[in-house]
Backbone as a printed PyTorch tensor [residue, N CA C, xyz], in Angstrom:
tensor([[[  0.8360,  -1.1800,   0.0000],
         [  0.0000,   0.0000,   0.0000],
         [  0.8860,   1.2510,   0.0000]],

        [[  0.5430,   2.2060,  -0.8440],
         [  1.2770,   3.4590,  -0.9200],
         [  0.6250,   4.4610,   0.0200]],

        [[  1.4190,   5.0970,   0.8730],
         [  0.9020,   6.0610,   1.8390],
         [  1.1120,   7.4870,   1.3590]],

        [[  0.1700,   8.3520,   1.7300],
         [  0.3050,   9.7740,   1.4380],
         [  1.4220,  10.3280,   2.3020]],

        [[  2.3540,  11.0410,   1.6760],
         [  3.5200,  11.5790,   2.3840],
         [  3.4960,  13.0990,   2.5230]],

        [[  2.4970,  13.7580,   1.9110],
         [  2.4170,  15.2080,   1.9980],
         [  1.0720,  15.7120,   1.5220]],

        [[  0.7970,  16.9730,   1.8080],
         [ -0.4250,  17.6340,   1.3670],
         [ -0.0470,  19.0060,   0.8300]],

        [[ -0.5610,  19.3380,  -0.3470],
         [ -0.3860,  20.6790,  -0.8930],
         [ -1.7630,  21.2930,  -1.1000]],

        [[ -1.9120,  22.5470,  -0.6800],
         [ -3.1880,  23.2540,  -0.7890],
         [ -2.9650,  24.5110,  -1.6120]],

        [[ -3.7940,  24.6950,  -2.6290],
         [ -3.6620,  25.8620,  -3.4850],
         [ -4.9630,  26.6190,  -3.6260]],

        [[ -4.8480,  27.8990,  -3.9080],
         [ -6.0140,  28.7520,  -4.1140],
         [ -5.5600,  30.1720,  -4.3260]],

        [[ -6.4850,  31.1060,  -4.1200],
         [ -6.1590,  32.5100,  -4.3590],
         [ -7.0090,  33.3940,  -3.4640]],

        [[ -6.4160,  34.4760,  -2.9810],
         [ -7.1000,  35.4880,  -2.1800],
         [ -7.2030,  36.7540,  -3.0180]],

        [[ -8.4350,  37.2610,  -3.1990],
         [ -8.6390,  38.4670,  -4.0040],
         [ -9.2040,  39.6020,  -3.1660]],

        [[ -9.0210,  40.8060,  -3.6740],
         [ -9.4860,  42.0180,  -2.9950],
         [-10.9700,  42.2270,  -3.2900]],

        [[-11.8010,  41.4230,  -2.6330],
         [-13.2580,  41.5210,  -2.7050],
         [-13.7760,  41.4280,  -1.2740]],

        [[-15.0190,  41.7940,  -1.0130],
         [-15.5410,  41.7150,   0.3530],
         [-15.4760,  40.3100,   0.9620]],

        [[-15.5060,  39.2730,   0.1180],
         [-15.4480,  37.8970,   0.6170],
         [-14.0510,  37.2960,   0.5590]],

        [[-13.1380,  37.9210,  -0.1760],
         [-11.8100,  37.3580,  -0.3880],
         [-11.7700,  36.3850,  -1.5500]],

        [[-12.9450,  36.0450,  -2.0920],
         [-13.0220,  35.1200,  -3.2210],
         [-12.8190,  35.8810,  -4.5260]],

        [[-12.2240,  35.2100,  -5.4930],
         [-11.9460,  35.8360,  -6.7830],
         [-13.1410,  35.6890,  -7.7150]],

        [[-13.4130,  36.7230,  -8.5290],
         [-14.4590,  36.5730,  -9.5410],
         [-14.0210,  35.5530, -10.5850]],

        [[-14.9720,  35.0910, -11.3700],
         [-14.6810,  34.0680, -12.3800],
         [-13.5810,  34.5210, -13.3280]],

        [[-13.5990,  35.7670, -13.7210],
         [-12.6010,  36.2900, -14.6550],
         [-11.5190,  37.0790, -13.9230]],

        [[-10.6040,  36.3960, -13.2630],
         [ -9.4350,  37.0440, -12.6740],
         [ -9.6580,  37.6880, -11.3270]],

        [[ -9.5970,  39.0090, -11.2850],
         [ -9.7040,  39.7310, -10.0300],
         [ -8.3340,  40.1390,  -9.5230]],

        [[ -8.3100,  41.1660,  -8.6660],
         [ -7.0550,  41.6640,  -8.0990],
         [ -6.6560,  40.8020,  -6.9120]],

        [[ -5.5360,  40.1030,  -7.0300],
         [ -5.0250,  39.3020,  -5.9300],
         [ -4.4360,  40.1850,  -4.8480]],

        [[ -4.3770,  39.6570,  -3.6370],
         [ -3.8240,  40.4020,  -2.5070],
         [ -2.5010,  39.7530,  -2.1100]],

        [[ -1.4170,  40.5020,  -2.2270],
         [ -0.0670,  39.9820,  -1.9730],
         [  0.3470,  40.1390,  -0.5190]],

        [[  1.2140,  39.2290,  -0.0680],
         [  1.8720,  39.3570,   1.2290],
         [  1.0120,  39.0990,   2.4420]],

        [[ -0.0700,  38.3630,   2.2820],
         [ -0.9880,  38.1050,   3.3920],
         [ -0.6670,  36.7510,   4.0310]],

        [[ -0.4920,  36.7050,   5.3550],
         [ -0.2640,  35.4260,   6.0300],
         [ -1.5230,  34.5550,   5.9830]],

        [[ -1.3430,  33.2770,   5.6810],
         [ -2.4370,  32.3050,   5.6660],
         [ -2.0180,  31.0890,   6.4840]],

        [[ -3.0040,  30.4240,   7.0770],
         [ -2.7230,  29.2370,   7.8940],
         [ -3.5950,  28.0810,   7.4500]],

        [[ -3.0670,  26.8730,   7.5710],
         [ -3.8090,  25.6410,   7.3370],
         [ -4.0750,  25.0260,   8.7030]],

        [[ -5.3420,  25.0550,   9.1260],
         [ -5.7290,  24.5640,  10.4480],
         [ -6.5770,  23.3120,  10.2900]],

        [[ -6.2250,  22.2760,  11.0460],
         [ -6.8870,  20.9860,  10.9060],
         [ -7.4570,  20.5140,  12.2380]],

        [[ -8.4740,  19.6530,  12.1450],
         [ -9.1050,  19.0820,  13.3310],
         [ -8.9520,  17.5760,  13.3100]],

        [[ -8.7370,  17.0170,  14.4830],
         [ -8.6490,  15.5690,  14.6290],
         [ -9.4610,  15.1840,  15.8530]],

        [[ -9.6740,  13.9030,  16.0780],
         [-10.4120,  13.4830,  17.2730],
         [ -9.7560,  13.9340,  18.5840]],

        [[ -8.4690,  14.2340,  18.5610],
         [ -7.7840,  14.6420,  19.7950],
         [ -7.5640,  16.1480,  19.8880]],

        [[ -8.0240,  16.9250,  18.8990],
         [ -7.8840,  18.3730,  18.9720],
         [ -7.5360,  19.0060,  17.6480]],

        [[ -7.3550,  20.3110,  17.6840],
         [ -7.0220,  21.0770,  16.4850],
         [ -5.5480,  21.4460,  16.4840]],

        [[ -5.0040,  21.6580,  15.2910],
         [ -3.5990,  22.0270,  15.1730],
         [ -3.3690,  22.7770,  13.8690]],

        [[ -2.3170,  23.5850,  13.8460],
         [ -1.9040,  24.2780,  12.6290],
         [ -0.9420,  23.3630,  11.8860]],

        [[ -1.3370,  22.9690,  10.6760],
         [ -0.5360,  22.0270,   9.8980],
         [  0.4160,  22.7200,   8.9360]],

        [[  0.1890,  23.9950,   8.6800],
         [  1.0680,  24.7120,   7.7710],
         [  0.7150,  26.1820,   7.7090]],

        [[  1.6660,  26.9690,   7.2260],
         [  1.4630,  28.4050,   7.0840],
         [  2.1470,  28.8750,   5.8140]],

        [[  1.7160,  30.0060,   5.3130],
         [  2.3320,  30.5730,   4.1260],
         [  1.9700,  32.0330,   3.9870]],

        [[  2.3780,  32.6160,   2.8780],
         [  2.0930,  34.0100,   2.5580],
         [  1.6660,  34.0660,   1.1000]],

        [[  0.6340,  34.8440,   0.8130],
         [  0.1750,  34.9380,  -0.5710],
         [  1.2540,  35.5640,  -1.4570]],

        [[  1.2810,  35.1180,  -2.7110],
         [  2.2630,  35.6280,  -3.6770],
         [  1.8110,  36.9820,  -4.2250]],

        [[  2.5650,  37.5150,  -5.1600],
         [  2.2850,  38.8320,  -5.7470],
         [  0.8910,  38.9210,  -6.3570]],

        [[  0.3600,  37.8060,  -6.8660],
         [ -0.9830,  37.8320,  -7.4610],
         [ -2.0440,  37.1930,  -6.5580]],

        [[ -1.7170,  37.0180,  -5.2680],
         [ -2.6820,  36.4870,  -4.3080],
         [ -2.7460,  34.9730,  -4.2250]],

        [[ -1.8460,  34.2870,  -4.9090],
         [ -1.8630,  32.8270,  -4.8980],
         [ -1.4620,  32.2810,  -3.5320]],

        [[ -2.2220,  31.2830,  -3.0990],
         [ -1.9430,  30.5680,  -1.8500],
         [ -1.3880,  29.2050,  -2.2300]],

        [[ -0.2560,  28.8470,  -1.6480],
         [  0.3330,  27.5330,  -1.8780],
         [  0.9860,  27.0850,  -0.5770]],

        [[  0.3280,  26.1550,   0.1000],
         [  0.8430,  25.6320,   1.3660],
         [  1.1760,  24.1610,   1.1650]],

        [[  2.3670,  23.7720,   1.5640],
         [  2.7740,  22.3680,   1.5060],
         [  3.1440,  21.9300,   2.9150]],

        [[  2.6770,  20.7480,   3.2950],
         [  2.9730,  20.2500,   4.6380],
         [  3.1890,  18.7440,   4.6350]],

        [[  4.0000,  18.3100,   5.5720],
         [  4.2140,  16.8770,   5.7980],
         [  3.9930,  16.5530,   7.2730]],

        [[  3.1340,  17.3250,   7.9540],
         [  2.8660,  17.1190,   9.3800],
         [  2.3100,  15.7060,   9.5860]],

        [[  3.0030,  14.8690,  10.3770],
         [  2.5670,  13.4800,  10.5540],
         [  1.1320,  13.3290,  11.0490]],

        [[  0.6830,  14.1900,  11.9710],
         [ -0.6850,  14.0710,  12.4910],
         [ -1.7170,  14.2680,  11.3820]],

        [[ -1.4410,  15.1710,  10.4490],
         [ -2.3590,  15.3970,   9.3370],
         [ -2.3520,  14.2140,   8.3850]],

        [[ -1.1890,  13.6890,   8.0970],
         [ -1.1060,  12.5610,   7.1710],
         [ -1.8330,  11.3520,   7.7290]],

        [[ -1.7840,  11.1650,   9.0410],
         [ -2.5340,  10.0790,   9.6800],
         [ -4.0300,  10.2900,   9.4700]],

        [[ -4.5030,  11.5360,   9.6090],
         [ -5.9190,  11.8390,   9.3740],
         [ -6.3290,  11.5180,   7.9460]],

        [[ -5.4740,  11.8480,   6.9820],
         [ -5.7990,  11.6030,   5.5830],
         [ -5.9540,  10.1170,   5.2850]],

        [[ -5.3160,   9.2870,   6.0790],
         [ -5.3910,   7.8390,   5.8790],
         [ -6.4720,   7.1910,   6.7360]],

        [[ -7.1470,   7.9870,   7.5710],
         [ -8.1370,   7.4390,   8.4960],
         [ -9.4600,   7.1710,   7.7940]],

        [[-10.5300,   7.1390,   8.5710],
         [-11.8340,   6.7480,   8.0540],
         [-12.5690,   7.8470,   7.2970]],

        [[-11.9730,   9.0390,   7.1430],
         [-12.6500,  10.0870,   6.3890],
         [-12.8350,   9.6410,   4.9420]],

        [[-13.9550,  10.0240,   4.3120],
         [-14.0600,   9.7620,   2.8720],
         [-12.8810,  10.4210,   2.1550]],

        [[-12.4600,   9.8430,   1.0580],
         [-11.2280,  10.2880,   0.4040],
         [-11.2670,  11.7350,  -0.0870]],

        [[-12.4680,  12.2850,  -0.3300],
         [-12.5240,  13.6650,  -0.8160],
         [-12.6800,  14.6890,   0.3110]],

        [[-12.7760,  14.2320,   1.5590],
         [-12.9300,  15.1280,   2.7080],
         [-11.5810,  15.2750,   3.4000]],

        [[-11.1450,  16.5110,   3.5540],
         [ -9.9100,  16.7990,   4.2830],
         [-10.3090,  17.7030,   5.4450]],

        [[-10.0900,  17.2770,   6.6910],
         [-10.6040,  17.9990,   7.8630],
         [ -9.7870,  19.2470,   8.2190]],

        [[ -9.6480,  20.1430,   7.2520],
         [ -8.8240,  21.3380,   7.4440],
         [ -9.4940,  22.5490,   6.8030]],

        [[ -9.1010,  23.7320,   7.2670],
         [ -9.5190,  24.9860,   6.6480],
         [ -8.2950,  25.8810,   6.4810]],

        [[ -8.3320,  26.7050,   5.4550],
         [ -7.3200,  27.7410,   5.2760],
         [ -7.9250,  29.0230,   5.8230]],

        [[ -7.1640,  29.7260,   6.6720],
         [ -7.6920,  30.9400,   7.2880],
         [ -6.8200,  32.1550,   6.9860]],

        [[ -7.4900,  33.3060,   6.9430],
         [ -6.8550,  34.6110,   6.7790],
         [ -7.4290,  35.5000,   7.8690]],

        [[ -6.5630,  36.0740,   8.6870],
         [ -7.0130,  36.9460,   9.7690],
         [ -7.2000,  38.3700,   9.2590]],

        [[ -8.3960,  38.9260,   9.4940],
         [ -8.6870,  40.3120,   9.1390],
         [ -8.7290,  41.1580,  10.4000]],

        [[ -8.4920,  42.4470,  10.3330],
         [ -8.2310,  43.2120,   9.1170],
         [ -6.7990,  43.0160,   8.6300]],

        [[ -6.5930,  43.2550,   7.3340],
         [ -5.2410,  43.2320,   6.7960],
         [ -4.4810,  44.4260,   7.3510]],

        [[ -3.1710,  44.3220,   7.4040],
         [ -2.3360,  45.3630,   8.0150],
         [ -2.3870,  46.7090,   7.3060]],

        [[ -2.5470,  46.7090,   6.0090],
         [ -2.4500,  47.9690,   5.2690],
         [ -3.6590,  48.1780,   4.3760]],

        [[ -4.3220,  49.3130,   4.5460],
         [ -5.4590,  49.6430,   3.6900],
         [ -5.0240,  49.8390,   2.2430]],

        [[ -3.7520,  50.1380,   2.0190],
         [ -3.2570,  50.3240,   0.6550],
         [ -3.2730,  49.0100,  -0.1170]],

        [[ -3.1170,  47.8930,   0.5890],
         [ -3.1150,  46.5810,  -0.0680],
         [ -4.5020,  46.2680,  -0.6070]],

        [[ -5.5010,  46.3690,   0.2580],
         [ -6.8820,  46.0540,  -0.1170],
         [ -7.8190,  46.7110,   0.8910]],

        [[ -8.3380,  47.8860,   0.5620],
         [ -9.1740,  48.6090,   1.5250],
         [-10.3650,  47.8120,   2.0440]],

        [[-11.0100,  47.0380,   1.1840],
         [-12.2210,  46.3270,   1.5920],
         [-11.9310,  45.2260,   2.6250]],

        [[-10.7170,  44.6840,   2.6480],
         [-10.3550,  43.6600,   3.6340],
         [ -9.5570,  44.2380,   4.8000]],

        [[ -9.4060,  45.5580,   4.8190],
         [ -8.6130,  46.2000,   5.8680],
         [ -9.4630,  46.8580,   6.9450]],

        [[-10.7840,  46.7140,   6.8380],
         [-11.6690,  47.3180,   7.8320],
         [-12.4740,  46.2910,   8.6140]],

        [[-12.5490,  45.0700,   8.1340],
         [-13.3520,  44.0360,   8.7980],
         [-12.5660,  43.3720,   9.9230]],

        [[-13.2430,  43.0940,  11.0200],
         [-12.6510,  42.3210,  12.1140],
         [-13.2750,  40.9380,  12.0930]],

        [[-12.6560,  40.0360,  11.3740],
         [-13.1710,  38.6790,  11.2310],
         [-12.0350,  37.7820,  10.7650]],

        [[-12.3580,  36.5410,  10.5720],
         [-11.4380,  35.5840,   9.9710],
         [-12.1010,  35.0450,   8.7230]],

        [[-11.3890,  35.0500,   7.6140],
         [-11.8720,  34.3760,   6.4160],
         [-11.4260,  32.9260,   6.5100]],

        [[-12.3480,  32.0080,   6.2630],
         [-12.0210,  30.5840,   6.3340],
         [-12.5610,  29.8790,   5.1000]],

        [[-11.7650,  28.9820,   4.5500],
         [-12.1920,  28.1780,   3.4120],
         [-11.9000,  26.7180,   3.6990]],

        [[-12.9220,  25.8880,   3.5340],
         [-12.6860,  24.4480,   3.5750],
         [-11.8210,  24.0980,   2.3660]],

        [[-11.2560,  22.9150,   2.3940],
         [-10.4770,  22.4570,   1.2430],
         [-11.0330,  21.1260,   0.7690]],

        [[-10.8600,  20.8570,  -0.5090],
         [-11.3400,  19.5880,  -1.0630],
         [-10.2320,  18.9430,  -1.8760]],

        [[-10.2870,  17.6540,  -1.9260],
         [ -9.2800,  16.8970,  -2.6530],
         [ -9.3510,  17.1980,  -4.1420]],

        [[ -8.1800,  17.3280,  -4.7360],
         [ -8.0710,  17.4850,  -6.1880],
         [ -7.2100,  16.3580,  -6.7480]],

        [[ -7.1810,  15.2290,  -6.0180],
         [ -6.4180,  14.0790,  -6.4720],
         [ -5.0580,  13.9730,  -5.8070]],

        [[ -4.2550,  13.0830,  -6.3080],
         [ -2.9110,  12.8750,  -5.7820],
         [ -1.9160,  12.9140,  -6.9350]],

        [[ -0.6660,  13.1560,  -6.5810],
         [  0.3940,  13.0900,  -7.5790],
         [  1.6390,  12.5160,  -6.9210]],

        [[  2.5170,  12.0040,  -7.7350],
         [  3.7450,  11.3980,  -7.2420],
         [  4.8810,  12.4070,  -7.3170]],

        [[  5.4220,  12.7500,  -6.1570],
         [  6.5860,  13.6240,  -6.0620],
         [  7.8000,  12.7100,  -5.9960]],

        [[  8.7540,  12.8880,  -6.8910],
         [  9.8900,  11.9670,  -6.9560],
         [ 10.7800,  12.0290,  -5.7210]],

        [[ 10.6700,  13.0940,  -4.9280],
         [ 11.4920,  13.2160,  -3.7300],
         [ 10.8440,  12.5850,  -2.5080]],

        [[  9.5490,  12.8740,  -2.2880],
         [  8.9180,  12.3840,  -1.0500],
         [  7.8820,  11.2970,  -1.2500]],

        [[  7.3620,  11.1300,  -2.4540],
         [  6.3590,  10.1010,  -2.6960],
         [  4.9950,  10.6930,  -3.0220]],

        [[  3.9410,   9.9960,  -2.6090],
         [  2.5720,  10.3720,  -2.9460],
         [  2.1310,  11.6110,  -2.1630]],

        [[  1.5960,  12.6080,  -2.8820],
         [  1.1560,  13.8660,  -2.2730],
         [ -0.3190,  14.0870,  -2.5930]],

        [[ -1.0970,  14.3980,  -1.5630],
         [ -2.5120,  14.7530,  -1.7320],
         [ -2.5760,  16.2050,  -2.1880]],

        [[ -3.3140,  16.4660,  -3.2460],
         [ -3.4710,  17.8200,  -3.7680],
         [ -4.8630,  18.3050,  -3.3840]],

        [[ -4.9860,  19.5590,  -2.9080],
         [ -6.2820,  20.0900,  -2.4910],
         [ -6.4310,  21.5380,  -2.9280]],

        [[ -7.6860,  21.9750,  -3.0670],
         [ -7.9950,  23.3490,  -3.4470],
         [ -8.9840,  23.9540,  -2.4570]],

        [[ -9.0380,  25.2750,  -2.4450],
         [ -9.9910,  25.9810,  -1.5950],
         [-11.3980,  25.8250,  -2.1570]],

        [[-12.4040,  25.7730,  -1.2670],
         [-13.7950,  25.7070,  -1.7210],
         [-14.4360,  27.0830,  -1.7780]],

        [[-13.8410,  28.0780,  -1.1340],
         [-14.3820,  29.4390,  -1.1140],
         [-14.3840,  29.9860,   0.2990]],

        [[-13.9440,  31.2170,   0.4500],
         [-13.8750,  31.8360,   1.7700],
         [-15.2510,  32.2620,   2.2610]],

        [[-15.4510,  32.1430,   3.5690],
         [-16.5990,  32.7200,   4.2630],
         [-16.0500,  33.4360,   5.4870]],

        [[-16.7190,  34.4990,   5.9040],
         [-16.2800,  35.2330,   7.0910],
         [-16.8570,  34.5710,   8.3320]],

        [[-16.0070,  34.3650,   9.3200],
         [-16.4490,  33.8500,  10.6130],
         [-16.1020,  34.8970,  11.6590]],

        [[-16.8360,  34.9250,  12.7470],
         [-16.6220,  35.9440,  13.7840],
         [-15.2040,  35.9160,  14.2970]],

        [[-14.7120,  37.0880,  14.6310],
         [-13.3410,  37.2140,  15.1550],
         [-13.2750,  36.7100,  16.5750]]])
């Protein structure tokens, strides 16, 4: 049996009231800290962190053993018990005024987008954001 050895999560943060990008592009928000937070039967933990790129792209890669154990557990294969979060307000109104005034956390569930073989570490679970929603601060 081949075991999952890593998880990569991708998506994008845009300068809109929801943080979600419109179908046709949208202005990405650069330099924003993002976290990958996961839940297990024994508690919650941060499995990875990153910063959005110049065009707002989110790319988090992790090999946290506790998360990999969850991915192999009884969850259906397309369910990953994690969310990507962005803490609001953003530090600078110049970056994105609409996301610099709200006191909330943007959270997006993630869904499986299949697996791929990384020649260095082995099988990697690929996941994407499902869409941000604001949750109370």
